[in-house]
N, C-alpha and C positions, 0 to 999 in steps of 0.2 A: 134660528136654525136654518132658515132659507139662505141667509148670508154665509153661513158656514159651508153649506153645500155649494154655493156659487164660488167661494174662494177655493175649496178643494177641487172642484171641477175645473177651474181655471188652471190651477197648479199641476194637476195630474193628467190633464189632457195632452195628447201628443202635439208637439210643435209642428206647424206647417212647414213643409220643405221650402227652403229659400230659393228664389229664382235668381240665379247668378248671371243671367244674360245681360242685365243692366251694367254690371261692372265690366264685362268683357266687351260690350258694345261701346262703352265710354272709352275704354282703353284703345279699341280699334280706331275710334274717331280721333283720339289724341295722337296716335301714331300717324294716321293719314294726314292730319293737319300739319304735323311736324315735317313729313315728307314733302308736302306741297310748299311749305314755307322754305324748306331747303332748296327745292327746285327753283323757286322764284328768286332766292338770293343768288344762286349759281348763275341763272340766266342774266340777272341784273349785273353781276360782276363781269360776266363775259362781254356783255354789251358795252360796259364802261371801259374795259380794257381795249376792246376793238375800236371804239370811238377815239379814245386818247391816243392810240397808235396811229390813227389816220389824220389827226389834227396836224396842221403845219407847225413846225417848231419855230419859235421866234428867234 
């Protein structure tokens, strides 16, 4: 009988509200990481183009 009450109490009790901050925080970190990588690639490409333009041509 105690097991029946435990099972019914578990099934019928209201579910706790989900905290969705974890998902949005992970998404924010992923977006910021992508932006930082994009900036690094852009700066690297700009430096490469600048250096190759300044090198003497054989």
